[in-house]
C-alpha positions, 0 to 999 in steps of 0.5 A: 424487418430491415428497419428493425435490424437498422435500429438494432445496429444503431443501438449496439454501435459500430464496435459490435460484430455483425453476428451479434446484431439482433441476438437474443439477450438473456439475463445472467444469475450468479450464485451466492457471493462469498459462499466459500469465502470466510467472514471479514477478518477470518484467519483463513483470509489472513493466511493468504498474506502471511508469506507476502514480503513488505518493506520495513524500515527504521527511520533514525532521523532526517534533514533537508539539504540544498543540492549543492551541499549534498554534492559536496559530501565525501567519505567522513562527512557528518550529516546532522539529523533532526532527532536527538540521540535519546528520542525514539526512532520510527518503525515504518511498514511500507512507508507508513509509521507503525511504531516507535522504539529505541535502537539496541545491539543484538549480537553484532547487528542493530535491532529495534526495541519497540516501545510504542505502537502508533494508534490510528490517529497517530498514523494519520498525523504522521501522513500529514507531516 
């Protein structure tokens, strides 16, 4: 019996409490997975996310500048961007390109009129740039 206990301790390892050495092992059976969960894409699953906030931003353009030029910026400085005024701007959700559109005025604030929803291939291409 002492030889069996020694083998059990070696198999279990040093991190296992002594009370578990030689304990009977039982298999566990679980109920059906997803019994009360809807099918993938089910509206009930989507409803869980409807009040989750994620960052949405409109990217008008961009540029690259040396740090020395950035440090020289003062109020009134103009930074040229890489997009022309007539080009569509990018709508990004959580940093990923989702759509493009044009800037509009809504009352006294800016808005975005969406002109194009980017398809999956376009989103993948935007990640490469």
